[in-house]
N, C-alpha and C positions, 0 to 999 in steps of 0.2 A: 504494500500500500504506500502511496506517495504522500508526502507532507504538502499537499496542495494548499497554498495560501496560509500556511502555518508559520513560516519563518518569522514573520513580523511579530508574532506573539509567543513563540517558543513552545517547548513541550509543556502541555497544560498541567501535567501531574508529575512533577520532577522527581519524586521519590519512588515512583513505580513506572518505569519506562520500558516500552517495547520498541523493537526496531522499526516498526511501521505504524503510521497513524495518518489519518486524513483530516485536515482541517476543513470545516464547513463554513468558515468565515468568508465574508464577501457579500455580494449583492443578493438579497432576498426580496420577494414580493412582500408588500406591507399594506396594512389597513388599520386606521384608527377606529375605535369603537367608543366614543366619548361616554355613552351612558351604559356601556356593558350590556347591550341588548342581544348581541349575537352570541349564541351558545355553541353552535356547530359550524364546521368549515363551510358547509353548503350555503350558509346565510351571508357569508362575507362578500363584500364588494371590494375587490383588489384594485386600488386606484393609484398606487405609488410604489416606490422601491426604497429599501433601506440598506445601509452598509453595516452588516453585523461584524463585530460585537458592540457597536456603539449605540447607546440608548437613543431613542427618538428625540429626546430633549436636546441632544447635542448637535452642533454644527456638522461634525464629522460624519454623522449618520446619514446626512443628506435630507433629513426630515426637519429638524429644528423646531419641533412643536413644544413650546414651553408653557402652554395653557393646561387647564385641567382636563384630563380624560381618564376614564376608569379602566379601559382595556384596549388591547391591540392584538393583531394577528400577524404571523409571519408564515411565509410559504417558500419552500426551496425544493427544486428537483435535483436529484443526484443519481449517479450510476453506482450500483452496489458492486463491490469487488467480487471476484470469483472466490467462492468459499470451498475449501476442501471438505471432504466427508467429516461431519461432526463439528466443523468450525462454526463459531457464532460471531455475529456482528453486533458490537455494543455501541450505542449512541450516548455521548456524554455532553452534559451542559455544565459549564463552570459556575454560572450563576444566572438566574432569571428572577427578576423582581416584579411581583411578589408571589403570586400563585400561578403556576404553569401547568398547562395541559398539552399533551403531545399526541398527535395522530400520525400514523404511518400508513400510507395507501388507504386512507379513510377509516382506519381502525384506531380507536383510542388506546394508547399503549402505556401512558404514564401520567401521573399527576404529582406535583411537588409544591409544598408550601415553604416559603423562606427565601428571602431575596439575596442572601449572602453566601449560601452554601450550595455545593454541587449535587447533582443527581445523575443517574445513568439508567439505561433500559436496554435490554436485549431485544433487538428488533428483527432478528433472523426470521422468525415464523410469520412475519407480516409482509415480507418482501415478495414481490412477484418474480417468476422465473426469469424474466428478461425485460428489457426496456427501462426507462427512467423510473425512479422511485420518488415519492412525494413525502416531504415532511411538512407538517403544519403545527405551529405552536401558538397557543393562546396565552397571553399574559394578562392577569387582572391585578391592578394595583390602585386601589381607591386612594386618591390624593389627600382625602380628609381623614382617613382612618388613623387613629393615634394609638391603637392597641397592638399594632404590629411593630416589630423592631425595624425602625426606619433611619436611625442615626441622624445625620445632619440634613436629611431631605425635608425641605420646607413644606408646610401644610398651607401656607398662604400662597397667593398667586405668584407674587414676585419675591425673590429672596430678600429676607430682612434680618437685621441684627447678625447673628452667628449661624444662620441656616442658609442652605444653598439650594440650587435647582433640584428638582426630583429626578430620579432615575427609574424608568419604567422598562420592564421587559428584559431582553437579553443584553447583558453587559460584560460577559466574559466568553471565552472561546467555546464554540460548539465544534465537536470533533467525533470521529469514529475510529474504532480499532477492531481488528480481527483477532479473535482469541480462539485457542483450541477448545475442544469439548470440555476438558477439565483444565482449569487454569489457575494461576496465582491471582487472587483477588485483593488481598490485604497484606501489607508489609508494615510492621511496627517495630520501632527500636527504642530501647531504654538503656542508658548508660549507667554504670555504677563504678565510681572511682574507688570506693571502699574495697570492692572485690576485684577491681581492675578487669571488668568484664562488660559484655554487651548482652542485654536481654533481647532476644530475637523472636518475633512472632509472625507467622504466616498463616493466612486463611486461604484454603483452596475452594474454588467454586466450580459449579457445573456438574457433570456426571460423576457420581460418587464411585470411587475405586479404592480397593484395599491393597493394591500392589504397587504403590508409588513410593518414591523416595525423593528427597529434596537435597540438592547440593548447594552449599554456600561457600563462596570464595571471597575473602576480605583482603584488600590491599591498600596501602597508602604510600605514596611516593616511591613506587616501584618495589616496595617490600611486601611480601605475602605475610599476612597476619593470621589467617586461618583458611583451611580448605577441608571442609567436613561434609559428610553426608548423613542424613537423618531419615528415619522412617516417618511417613505421613500417617498419623493416627487420627481417625474421626475427622478427616479433612483439615487437620491442623498440624502445625509444627511450632513448638514453643520450647526454646532452649536458651540456656545461659552459656555464652561463649567466653571462656576464660582466656585472656590474652597473656602473653609473656610479660610480666611486670618487671621493668628494669630496676625498680626499687630505689631510685635516686631521682631527685627533682629534675636535674639537668637532662636526663634521658627521658623521663616521663613527659616533660614539657614538649618534646618533639612531636608527641602524638596527641596532646591535648588541644581542644578547640578553644579559642578566645578571640576577641576582636583584634588583638595584636598578631595572632598566629592562627588563622581559621583553618586548621588542618581537618580535612574530611577523610573519612574512610569509605572507599568505594566498595560496592557489593555487587557480585554477580550471583544470581539465583536461578537455578535450573531445576525444573520439575522433571524427574526421570521415571521412565517406565520400567517394567520388570527386567528387560534386557539392556538397561542402561541408555535407551534412546531418550533424546531430549524432547519432551512433550511441550514444554513452555519455558521461555527464558526471559527474565526481566532484569533490569539494572536498577540499583538503588544506591543510597549513601547514608551514612550516619556519622557520628562524631563522639569522641570521649570528652564529656564535659559535665560538670555538676553545678547547680545553682542552689543556694541554701541560705537560711537565716541563722546567724550566730549572734545571739544577744541583740544589740541595736545596729548590727551591720549586715550587709548583704555580701555573701562570699561566692566567688566564682572559682571553681576548682580548688576549694579550700583556702583561698586567699581573699582578703578584703577587696571589695570592688566599688570604688566611688563611681556612681552612675553619672554620666554626662549625656543626657538625652535631649532630644528635640521633639516637639509635638508635630506629627505629620498626618495630614488629613487625607492624602491620597486623591487629590483632584488635579486635573490638567486642563489648560485652556483649550476649548473646542471639543474635548472628548469626555469631560466630566470625570466620573469614577473609573473609567476605562483608560488605561495608559495608551498613548498613541501607538506604541510598539514595545517590544521587549527591551530595546535599548533605553527607553525612557525609564523603565524600572531599574535597570542597572545604574543608570546615571543618577537617579535619586539616592541610591545606596552610596554611590561614590561621593556625591555631594555632601551627604550627611557626615561621612568620614572626613572629607576634605575640610569641613568646618570645625573639626576637632571633637565631634560627638562620637561616643562609643555605642549609642543606642538610640532608638526612636520609640516613642509611644504612638502606635498607630491608632488614631483617635476616631472612634465612632464608625469604624469600618473593619470588616473582615477582608483583609487585603488579598489580592490575586496571589496564588501560590508561587508565581514566578518572582514576585518581590521577595518572598521568603527564601527562595532558591538563591537569589543574588545576595541576600543578607547572610545566608549560610556560607556561601562561597567566598565573599569578600570580607566578612567579619563585622557584622553589625547586630547588636542585640535588639530584641523587639519585645515590647509589652503589647500583647494582643487584647483588644478591648471589644466587648460586645456592643453593637449599635443599639441605642436605647429605644424602647417604646415609651410613650408619654402619658399613659393612663395605667392605673392599677385596677385590673379586673381579672376575673378567672381566665378570660380569653388571653389577655396579655401575659399572664403567668405561664400558661400552656405554650403559647407561641415562642416566647423568649427562651424558655427552658429547653424546648425541643431544638431550636436553632443553635443555641449556645452549645448544646451537647454535640450537634453535628459539626460545629466549627472546631471544637476540641478534638474530635475524632479525626478530622481532616488534617490538622496541623500538629498533632501530638509529637511527631518524630522530628520536627525541625529543630536543630540545635540552637538556632538564633533566638527562639522564643524563650524568654527567661521569666515571664510572669503572665498570669491571666487576670483580666479586669472585667468582671461581669456587669458592674454598675459604675456610672459616672455621675457625680454631683447630685445624687438622689433623684435623677431623672427617672420618671415612671414610678417612683415611690416618694411623692412630694410631702407626705405627712409622716416621715420616718420617725421623728422623735415621739410622736403621740399615737401612732397607729401600730398596734401589736402585729397585725397581719402583714404589714409592709416589712417590719423588722424581721419577722419569721421568714419571709421570702428571701431577703438579703442573706440571712443566716443560712437558709437552706441551699441557696445557690452557691454560697461560699463553700459549704461542706460538700455539695455535689461536685463542684469543680475539683476540690481537693481529693475526692474519691476517684474521679475519672483520671486524675493526674496527681499522684502524690509526690512527684519529683520537682514541682515548681511552686514558688509562692503564689498566693492568690490575694489580690488587692480587692477586698470585698466591695467597697464603694469609694472610688477615688475622689478626693477633693475635700470631703468633710463628712460628718455624721457616720463615722466608722462604727459598725455594729459587730462584724466579724471580719478580721483581716490579718494578714501576715505582715503587711507594710502599711503604715499610716501615710497616705498621700494628702498633701495640703496644697490648695490652690490660693495663691495670694498675689494680686496684681498691683500691689503698692509700687508706684513709680519712683518713690524716694529711696534710693539705694541705702543711705545711711540709716533711715528709719527701719527699713526692712532688716538690715543687719542687727540693729538693736533689738528688734522684736524676738529674734531667735538666739541672741547672745545673753539674755538676761539670766540672773541667778535663778536656780530652780526652775529653769525654763519649761521643762515638761509639764509639771503640775499647773503652772500658770497658763501655758498654751491650751491645755486640755480643759481647764476650768473657766478661763476668762476670755481668751482671744477668740475672735469671730471673723476670720478671713471670709469674705463673701457673705458675711452676716449669718453664718451657720456655725453651730458648735462642731468641734472637730471629731469628738468621739462620743459614743453612746454606750449605755449598758455596762458600765464597769471598766471599759477600756482605759479610762483616765487613770486607773490604778496601775496599769501595766507601763512600766518605765523602761522596758528593755526591747521594744520593737523598733525597727528602723523607721525613720521619718524621712520622707522624700518631699521636696518642694516640687510637686509634679505638674504644676502650671504656674508660671510667672512670666513677667515681661510684657508681651503683647504690644510692643512699641510700633506705632505706625509711622511711615515716612510719607509726608504729604507731597504730592506731585501735581496738585490742582484738579485731581479727579473728583467728580461729585459722588457723594454717598459712600465714601470709604469709612472704615471702622477700625478702631484700635483703643487700647486702654490709656495710652498716652501718645502724643504726637510730636514729631520733630520735623523741622522745615528744611533740613539739608542732610545729605549723606554723612557729612562730617559730624553733625550733631547726633545723628542716629548711631554712628560708630561709637562715639564717646558714651552715649547712654547705655549701649549694650555692654561696653567694656566695664563701666562703673557698676552696673547692676550684676553682671556675672561675677565680678570681683567680690562684691558684697556677699553674694550667696556662697561662693567658694570659701569664704572666710569663716563660715559658721560650722564649727565642729559637730554640732548637734545633728546636722543633716548627713544622710548616707548618700545623697546625690540630688540631682535636679533634672527638671525637664522644662526647657525654655519654649515658650509660645511665640512664634512657630516657625516651621521649616520654610514655607513659601506663602506668598500672598494667595488667598483663596477667595475668588469673587470679590465681594465688597470688603473683605477683611484684608487690610493692607499692612498687617503686622508681621509679615514674614521676614526672615533674614535674606530671602531671595525674592525677586519678583515672580509673578506667576509663571513666566517663561523660563524660570530657574536661573536668570541672571542675578549675580550677587549685588546687594545694595552697597557693600564696600568690599574690598578685596578679600578673597577667600583666606589667604594666609593671615590676614589681620583678624578675621573672625575666628580662625582656629587658634591663634595665639591667645585671644581673650578667653575662648572656651576652655582651653587647657590651663589657663592661668599664667600666661607669659606676657600679658599686655602691661604696658606702663600705666600708672595711674593718671587719671584726668579729673579735673574739677567736674562737678555736676553740670550736665549740659542744660541748655535752655529748652527743656521739653516740658510740656504741660501734662499733668495728670488729669485725664478727662473726667475721672470720677469726682474730683474735688473742685473743679472750676465753678465759678458763679457767673451769672449773667446769661445772655442768649447763647444758643448752641453755635459753635463755629461752623462756618460754611464747609460742607463736604464731610462732616463727621457725624456719625450716628451715635446716639447715646448707647453705651453698653448696657446689657440687661443686668439687673441687680444680682443675679445668681452667679455671675462670673462667665468666663469664656465657655466652659463646658469641656 
């Protein structure tokens, strides 16, 4: 099978790769259904085309429809590959927002709910023996519905404050692959530095057989680490692979993954028949690394790790939540590193797996955050819990991910201090996340009102660097912070957490400095009128935060300008607002001191609103 049209977006499932796959990105027939009246393909009036995988709200899609509409339809003809006896053809969708229904040759074959997670369907039995095959996809996404996980997608007609245009329908790669009758369906990795081993899990799908074996070969940098064969029992293989432990840090470090040395272990997996014949072959990768909490510090591979993160929302001009191409994802990882950051907080978005691939490969740590719903109902609880579980399952094996963040700033749980049901949900999702993955910390509710968490995240957009430093430098600062301080107007911890003095504290949102260029309607927490003032403001604020020993790290807001938010270190097109090496020097702590710049804190100004600046919401950035 050829990778037709797929080069621009890269292999969609980087940790389970086969030699052949076919991208179905490209031009599809398209129809809008504003009131969601059409339920079946035969009712659709096809009146335009769309470029998949770009959402119809984007310019790149060729549609550019930014108004309200509840549903849309897609149609594509394709030629099915020749299938050998027993082979199956699997159709994959990276993400379709929000409820997707799929038909093949007129038969409904799949339905999936959740706008940020993938789904697949075996379409073999629905294909006709010859001629072109038809795929039709219906996507329903009510723009006013607030009980679904929607993240930063605005429910108002035009983007306002800190919310952005909606994303409807297909927004990640659609692709096909041919698999044998019995095939490798799941590969999962868990590293243990204590035992110096890898936990390896494989699930076999398709026709059940009791005569199979699985061969695993691991290598790194030309060195073979393991070459073992295992029996497949009950369609599974679950083994711990003990590696040869060099026993000394200098040698161990050569194999450990970190941002400074992102060493990956490549894996070749072969499913073997009774005579040793290869039935299926896939490629994967993993890494040796650990992330843990020790007292009030975060440790990577057993060593304290000061986090230098930047908040990244994952939007691009003209293409919205979909990257223009695979190079754009790689470039974003490279830019974060070039600015001196060792991690990103992917904010209100389950990012494309290709971003995680590049973060794994190039060495960038990631906090993965669940897009919020904005109401607390039984339906929102069910929807968010199901989709969050799918996201963790998808991304569990990526070494770059060092923390899970199920809630942000009490969004979707607005009465957390007074509503026992809301607190129970945050606690339940914290414990569910820790159950699904016991190897990573969980930030239960980032920003404030921590109920159950491994890391206390604080969002504080005070633009006065000296005052910000004093706030976190005070004597007995932890009790005072937890009992009296109210960044964003919210108490920081709930339910006894104020008595815990040994948890890491991260300033997980601060900054938000906007650079005014005369554009109308821009937004930020403070504003500077020149690149020079902007650079001095960033340097002074970062230096203040870095000086606070209480903090285990920080996350600056934000990576790049995003629509009306002009508070990025980069413009929306990823051009830096001042030289990258100067940004990196400040981020890492090498910048010379400067006096406080002439920048205004937008939250404290009096008088009429300045032209081109929108008032920030009282709850903070998000």
